[in-house]
TORMAR-260598 format. One record per residue (C-alpha): residue in three letters; x, y, z. Coordinates in steps of 0.02 Angstrom, whole numbers, plus 50000, padded with zeros to 5 digits. Layout:
<pts>
PT   type    east   north      up
PT    Ala       X       Y       Z
...
</pts>
This chain:
<pts>
PT   type    east   north      up
PT    Arg   57580   57157   54712
PT    Gln   57734   57271   54717
PT    Asn   57700   57434   54802
PT    Ala   57750   57607   54741
PT    Asp   57898   57611   54856
PT    Gly   57971   57453   54783
PT    Gly   57936   57338   54928
PT    Trp   57809   57214   54969
PT    Gly   57689   57177   55105
PT    Tyr   57638   57012   55173
PT    Trp   57468   57035   55082
PT    Pro   57418   57139   54928
PT    Gly   57409   57320   54972
PT    Glu   57484   57297   55143
PT    Glu   57627   57418   55189
PT    Ser   57805   57354   55128
PT    Ser   57896   57264   55249
PT    Pro   58094   57247   55241
PT    Phe   58089   57061   55277
PT    Ile   57957   57018   55162
PT    Thr   58049   57126   55023
PT    Ala   58210   57045   55050
PT    Tyr   58123   56867   55027
PT    Val   58031   56908   54873
PT    Leu   58180   56992   54786
PT    Trp   58283   56844   54835
PT    Gly   58168   56725   54743
PT    Leu   58141   56840   54593
PT    His   58327   56856   54584
PT    Thr   58345   56676   54589
PT    Ala   58217   56647   54453
PT    Asp   58291   56783   54347
PT    Ser   58466   56690   54358
PT    Leu   58376   56535   54302
PT    Gly   58332   56599   54156
PT    Tyr   58152   56661   54200
PT    Thr   58088   56829   54132
PT    Val   58089   56955   54276
PT    Pro   58084   57143   54234
PT    Glu   58231   57231   54286
PT    Arg   58135   57378   54354
PT    Thr   58048   57258   54478
PT    Leu   58220   57215   54549
PT    Ser   58296   57380   54540
PT    Ser   58155   57456   54627
PT    Ala   58158   57326   54770
PT    Val   58349   57356   54794
PT    Asp   58314   57536   54794
PT    Tyr   58188   57508   54931
PT    Leu   58305   57396   55040
PT    Glu   58440   57523   55019
PT    Gln   58339   57645   55103
PT    Gln   58312   57526   55262
PT    Phe   58477   57522   55323
PT    Val   58525   57599   55492
PT    Ala   58689   57595   55601
PT    Pro   58676   57428   55706
PT    Lys   58730   57523   55847
PT    Asp   58567   57623   55847
PT    Val   58458   57466   55834
PT    Lys   58375   57435   55994
PT    Ala   58285   57265   55959
PT    Asn   58377   57116   55913
PT    Trp   58266   57054   55786
PT    Gln   58297   57206   55672
PT    Leu   58486   57147   55671
PT    Asn   58437   56984   55602
PT    Glu   58326   57075   55480
PT    Leu   58474   57170   55420
PT    Ala   58574   57026   55400
PT    Phe   58450   56938   55290
PT    Ile   58449   57113   55190
PT    Asn   58631   57103   55170
PT    Phe   58639   56922   55126
PT    Val   58508   56943   54978
PT    Leu   58599   57089   54909
PT    Ser   58767   56999   54919
PT    Glu   58687   56855   54829
PT    Met   58647   56973   54695
PT    Gly   58830   57030   54698
PT    Gln   58787   57202   54782
PT    Gly   58844   57159   54955
PT    Asp   58910   57316   55057
PT    Pro   59073   57275   55149
PT    Gly   59046   57411   55272
PT    Arg   58870   57376   55323
PT    Ala   58932   57182   55340
PT    Ser   59074   57232   55457
PT    Thr   58961   57340   55556
PT    Leu   58849   57192   55583
PT    Tyr   59001   57084   55623
PT    Asp   59053   57209   55767
PT    Val   58879   57161   55851
PT    Arg   58869   56978   55808
PT    Glu   58840   56936   55988
PT    Arg   58668   57017   55971
PT    Leu   58622   56915   55811
PT    Ala   58530   56760   55823
PT    Tyr   58609   56598   55756
PT    Tyr   58519   56606   55601
PT    Gly   58583   56788   55589
PT    Gln   58762   56744   55625
PT    Ala   58742   56611   55474
PT    Leu   58673   56741   55357
PT    Leu   58816   56857   55399
PT    Ala   58939   56712   55364
PT    Met   58877   56683   55196
PT    Thr   58874   56870   55156
PT    Leu   59040   56897   55198
PT    Ala   59100   56741   55100
PT    Asn   59013   56824   54965
PT    Ile   59086   56991   54975
PT    Ala   59263   56893   54993
PT    Gln   59234   56793   54833
PT    Gln   59196   56947   54734
PT    Asn   59343   57044   54810
PT    Gly   59455   56880   54780
PT    Ala   59522   56878   54959
PT    Pro   59470   56762   55105
PT    Asp   59396   56831   55262
PT    Glu   59453   56764   55437
PT    Arg   59280   56825   55504
PT    Val   59179   56684   55418
PT    Arg   59286   56554   55493
PT    Thr   59248   56637   55666
PT    Leu   59070   56650   55633
PT    Leu   59066   56462   55587
PT    Asp   59164   56394   55739
PT    Asp   59055   56506   55857
PT    Leu   58904   56413   55778
PT    Val   58972   56241   55778
PT    Gly   59015   56272   55960
PT    Ala   58842   56329   56005
PT    Ala   58760   56170   55932
PT    Glu   58657   56070   56045
PT    Ile   58688   55888   56024
PT    Ser   58551   55767   56087
PT    Ala   58504   55589   56040
PT    Thr   58415   55640   55887
PT    Gly   58546   55744   55818
PT    Ala   58632   55923   55828
PT    Ser   58527   56083   55816
PT    Trp   58522   56264   55862
PT    His   58402   56342   56000
PT    Glu   58386   56533   56003
PT    Arg   58383   56627   56162
PT    Glu   58241   56747   56093
PT    Val   58079   56717   56008
PT    Asp   58090   56807   55841
PT    Leu   57909   56843   55782
PT    Pro   57932   56984   55667
PT    Thr   58051   56876   55554
PT    Leu   57946   56715   55582
PT    Asn   58091   56620   55647
PT    Thr   58089   56456   55743
PT    Asp   58216   56336   55804
PT    Val   58192   56237   55646
PT    Arg   58223   56365   55531
PT    Ser   58378   56420   55627
PT    Thr   58446   56248   55617
PT    Ser   58407   56252   55436
PT    Ile   58494   56408   55391
PT    Val   58651   56355   55493
PT    Leu   58651   56199   55405
PT    Ala   58638   56292   55239
PT    Ala   58790   56400   55283
PT    Leu   58898   56252   55335
PT    Val   58865   56154   55183
PT    Arg   58902   56299   55073
PT    Leu   59056   56348   55174
PT    Glu   59114   56197   55271
PT    Pro   59050   56050   55177
PT    Asp   59167   55915   55269
PT    Gln   59111   55982   55440
PT    Pro   59085   55823   55540
PT    Ile   58939   55885   55635
PT    Leu   58835   55904   55461
PT    Pro   58764   55722   55462
PT    Gln   58695   55748   55642
PT    Val   58613   55913   55587
PT    Ala   58529   55830   55443
PT    Arg   58477   55682   55555
PT    Trp   58390   55820   55672
PT    Leu   58303   55911   55541
PT    Met   58218   55733   55470
PT    Ser   58170   55693   55644
PT    Ala   58077   55856   55668
PT    Arg   57949   55821   55529
PT    Thr   57775   55788   55565
PT    Ala   57689   55674   55440
PT    Gly   57832   55711   55313
PT    Arg   57828   55896   55334
PT    Trp   57877   56038   55456
PT    Ser   57766   56150   55553
PT    Thr   57774   56305   55456
PT    Thr   57807   56366   55273
PT    Gln   57961   56454   55323
PT    Glu   58026   56293   55408
PT    Asn   57980   56193   55255
PT    Ala   58062   56309   55132
PT    Trp   58234   56331   55241
PT    Ala   58249   56155   55270
PT    Thr   58222   56106   55101
PT    Ile   58354   56219   55038
PT    Ala   58479   56155   55167
PT    Leu   58441   55977   55140
PT    Thr   58447   55997   54946
PT    Asp   58621   56065   54973
PT    Trp   58669   55934   55090
PT    Val   58617   55804   54975
PT    Gly   58720   55861   54836
PT    Ala   58870   55903   54937
PT    Arg   58879   55727   55017
PT    Asn   58849   55632   54845
PT    Glu   58703   55554   54920
PT    Leu   58613   55536   54744
PT    Ala   58734   55387   54717
PT    Gly   58645   55276   54837
PT    Asn   58663   55095   54812
PT    Tyr   58577   54976   54941
PT    Glu   58433   54858   54981
PT    Trp   58298   54885   55113
PT    Thr   58162   54797   55198
PT    Ala   58022   54851   55317
PT    Gln   57934   54731   55441
PT    Leu   57783   54768   55548
PT    Asn   57771   54648   55698
PT    Gly   57864   54513   55596
PT    Asn   57765   54527   55441
PT    Glu   57850   54603   55289
PT    Leu   57781   54767   55231
PT    Gly   57883   54795   55085
PT    His   58062   54788   55013
PT    Gly   58158   54858   54870
PT    Val   58320   54905   54784
PT    Val   58390   55095   54782
PT    Thr   58516   55130   54640
PT    Ser   58557   55293   54564
PT    Glu   58412   55269   54429
PT    Asn   58276   55267   54551
PT    Leu   58340   55364   54700
PT    Thr   58209   55512   54695
PT    Gln   58064   55389   54690
PT    Thr   57969   55370   54861
PT    Thr   57891   55218   54917
PT    Thr   57747   55218   55017
PT    Leu   57690   55079   55132
PT    Arg   57508   55074   55217
PT    Thr   57427   54975   55355
PT    Asp   57264   54969   55416
PT    Ile   57241   55021   55611
PT    Ala   57127   54868   55632
PT    Glu   57291   54766   55583
PT    Leu   57394   54842   55726
PT    Leu   57403   54766   55903
PT    Arg   57290   54823   56029
PT    Asp   57357   54762   56190
PT    Gln   57556   54775   56157
PT    Thr   57679   54877   56071
PT    Asn   57688   54868   55886
PT    Leu   57865   54841   55811
PT    Leu   57916   54919   55649
PT    Gln   58081   54866   55576
PT    Ile   58167   54949   55435
PT    Asn   58341   54857   55387
PT    Arg   58457   54929   55264
PT    Thr   58583   54799   55186
PT    Gly   58717   54799   55043
PT    Gly   58887   54714   55022
PT    Glu   59038   54820   55036
PT    Ala   59047   54876   54853
PT    Ala   58869   54917   54863
PT    Asp   58826   55001   55002
PT    Ser   58817   55192   54981
PT    Gly   58693   55330   55025
PT    His   58578   55353   55164
PT    Leu   58402   55279   55200
PT    Tyr   58273   55403   55249
PT    Tyr   58101   55376   55309
PT    Thr   57952   55442   55409
PT    Thr   57807   55358   55497
PT    His   57645   55433   55538
PT    Leu   57472   55372   55606
PT    Arg   57328   55447   55528
PT    Tyr   57151   55425   55595
PT    Tyr   56981   55506   55570
PT    Leu   56845   55558   55701
PT    Asp   56664   55602   55684
PT    Ala   56655   55790   55687
PT    Leu   56531   55784   55824
PT    Ala   56659   55688   55934
PT    Ile   56791   55816   55911
PT    Gln   56800   55938   56075
PT    Pro   56852   56112   56083
PT    Arg   57033   56156   56124
PT    Asp   57123   56311   56194
PT    Arg   57299   56316   56170
PT    Gly   57312   56509   56166
PT    Ile   57179   56551   56061
PT    Val   56992   56530   56094
PT    Val   56861   56510   55938
PT    Asp   56688   56469   55925
PT    Arg   56545   56469   55797
PT    Arg   56360   56490   55782
PT    Phe   56236   56488   55642
PT    Val   56101   56622   55645
PT    Met   55943   56663   55567
PT    Ala   55823   56810   55615
PT    Gly   55932   56841   55763
PT    Lys   55913   56661   55831
PT    Pro   56033   56517   55824
PT    Val   55989   56381   55715
PT    Ser   56058   56218   55662
PT    Thr   55933   56184   55523
PT    Ala   55876   56277   55367
PT    Lys   55776   56264   55205
PT    Val   55852   56257   55032
PT    Gly   55871   56446   54972
PT    Asp   55883   56512   55168
PT    Ile   56024   56627   55191
PT    Ile   56117   56596   55351
PT    Ser   56233   56706   55457
PT    Val   56390   56625   55514
PT    Thr   56468   56712   55670
PT    Val   56650   56647   55722
PT    Thr   56701   56713   55889
PT    Ile   56881   56742   55916
PT    Val   56971   56772   56088
PT    Ala   57151   56817   56091
PT    Pro   57222   56832   56268
PT    Gln   57383   56899   56195
PT    Asp   57421   56983   56028
PT    Leu   57431   56865   55887
PT    Tyr   57548   56874   55729
PT    His   57517   56810   55567
PT    Ala   57361   56731   55627
PT    Leu   57240   56619   55515
PT    Ile   57065   56580   55568
PT    Glu   56972   56434   55445
PT    Ala   56790   56428   55476
PT    Pro   56722   56264   55379
PT    Ile   56554   56274   55329
PT    Pro   56426   56130   55298
PT    Ala   56441   56043   55123
PT    Gly   56253   56081   55093
PT    Val   56280   56274   55089
PT    Glu   56394   56395   54990
PT    Pro   56474   56553   55051
PT    Leu   56404   56723   54979
PT    Asn   56529   56834   54912
PT    Pro   56455   57012   54908
PT    Thr   56605   57081   54795
PT    Leu   56536   56969   54652
PT    Ala   56424   57042   54527
PT    Thr   56316   56889   54526
PT    Thr   56280   56913   54722
PT    Ser   56116   56984   54766
PT    Glu   56125   57158   54837
PT    Val   56033   57112   54999
PT    Val   56191   57006   55048
PT    Ser   56288   57092   55186
PT    Thr   56465   57125   55174
PT    Pro   56568   57009   55302
PT    Thr   56614   57109   55468
PT    Leu   56727   57082   55605
PT    Thr   56719   57188   55753
PT    Pro   56785   57204   55935
PT    Thr   56649   57149   56062
PT    Asp   56730   57270   56185
PT    Gln   56627   57436   56156
PT    Lys   56748   57527   56257
PT    Glu   56876   57516   56117
PT    Ala   56910   57688   56043
PT    Pro   56870   57699   55847
PT    Trp   57049   57717   55800
PT    Gln   57070   57538   55885
PT    Phe   56944   57454   55769
PT    Trp   57031   57318   55686
PT    Thr   56999   57238   55507
PT    Pro   57061   57077   55442
PT    Thr   57225   57083   55337
PT    Tyr   57163   56969   55202
PT    Ile   56995   56862   55183
PT    Asp   56986   56705   55074
PT    Ile   56810   56643   55031
PT    Arg   56812   56471   54965
PT    Asp   56685   56329   54934
PT    Asp   56706   56236   55089
PT    Lys   56757   56375   55221
PT    Val   56801   56555   55240
PT    Ala   56977   56600   55301
PT    Leu   57034   56751   55389
PT    Phe   57208   56813   55406
PT    Ala   57291   56938   55523
PT    Thr   57464   57003   55509
PT    His   57436   57074   55685
PT    Leu   57291   57044   55789
PT    Pro   57283   57138   55972
PT    Ala   57231   57054   56110
PT    Gly   57043   57054   56122
PT    Thr   56874   56972   56087
PT    Tyr   56810   56987   55913
PT    Glu   56652   56923   55810
PT    Tyr   56671   56889   55628
PT    Thr   56513   56865   55527
PT    Phe   56476   56810   55345
PT    Gln   56335   56742   55248
PT    Val   56304   56574   55173
PT    Arg   56141   56504   55076
PT    Ala   56074   56330   55095
PT    Thr   56078   56230   54933
PT    Val   56087   56051   54949
PT    Pro   55964   55962   55064
PT    Gly   56045   55840   55181
PT    Glu   56130   55809   55358
PT    Tyr   56290   55878   55369
PT    Arg   56440   55859   55500
PT    Val   56542   56016   55512
PT    Leu   56724   56026   55548
PT    Pro   56784   56146   55692
PT    Val   56840   56304   55675
PT    Phe   57033   56313   55683
PT    Ala   57146   56459   55729
PT    Glu   57329   56462   55741
PT    Met   57481   56579   55728
PT    Met   57541   56518   55555
PT    Tyr   57735   56533   55608
PT    Phe   57718   56476   55784
PT    Ser   57595   56332   55771
PT    Glu   57597   56284   55959
PT    Val   57478   56427   55976
PT    Trp   57311   56365   55914
PT    Gly   57135   56325   55958
PT    Arg   56980   56255   55890
PT    Ser   56791   56252   55911
PT    Gly   56695   56085   55935
PT    Gly   56615   56000   55779
PT    Ala   56445   56030   55734
PT    Gln   56295   55959   55644
PT    Phe   56189   56064   55520
PT    Thr   56040   56003   55421
PT    Val   55962   56071   55264
PT    Thr   55789   56024   55213
PT    Glu   55680   56057   55060
</pts>
């Protein structure tokens, strides 16, 4: 997937992105350092591409580009190719960097100082500024950016993770660290964070934190009770520390007219009381697809099944049905994902396969506003056709209304519930929308 210029885009064949190229290069370099085979030409071409992306920070107008430069400098410094001059020019404009950019710069300067064999006091200045900027709450310590950094996929969870990674590496005895780890653990939903970027950086930071604080030497007992009844108990030692215990209870067992009380206790004697207990709780329930109502949280989506130009909710085995998904974007969307589930009794038709009939139409997406100029015509960045859904990806979707149409064939008789169409900005998941559920019938 590497482009001819040495870089990578978000999707195969897409224009190279400095941010994505730095990210891929970091992963490949790490794999190479762990003994995996990575062609040297792949690495050197990527380095050459990134070297050509540098501009003087004083000439950069957008702050997100400075953060991107900070990340590029960090990756190159991890490879032993950090440039002291470029790092210094970024330090001179550090007030314009986001908190995560300052953390990356601190690690870059530390890498360069280690290679030169001399400490750099600027690292201490950056770390002190970051600690002073932390927001302390009942759930812990975190960092919240002044600006939303769309092009580099940043969120406050990722910023907090990157700052934690920098502090663990450069100042592992910093008193604020336990509060940062606590905040990150509380920021999860159902055992994970909201985006792949948040998951990746939180895992990196917390893994480093666990190693630095010797949490792998856990030694304690625990019990869990729900409304006074024991759910489970156990003993944690260094031998079973990496094992996860899952406890479940049916919703029918919960109290309906009063608060449910979950108690988790950790005990141990003076000589056997080390390590931290981490847990997450979540409630999972399922609705009939027909009971799910549409929601608009920044994106409006709808779906209809069409045959012979007319909307349908039933078809015979062998019939070809057009599925049209309408997407309304009031504002420009970045890194948008639209998933269109299909009935279980049909299968999507992929016209790129040799086994697909030539009469099958190619999936299309067109703006519904006919006033748009031809050069404004937009096509998806990537389309993923699966057995149960068709996923549409867009690195950038300009504001407007679009209709995406693909075809499916009815294969198995039955009455099927169809999950809603779901759309979101992948790295800013608070912007989303869904259609209502549907019912579709396939007859003999």
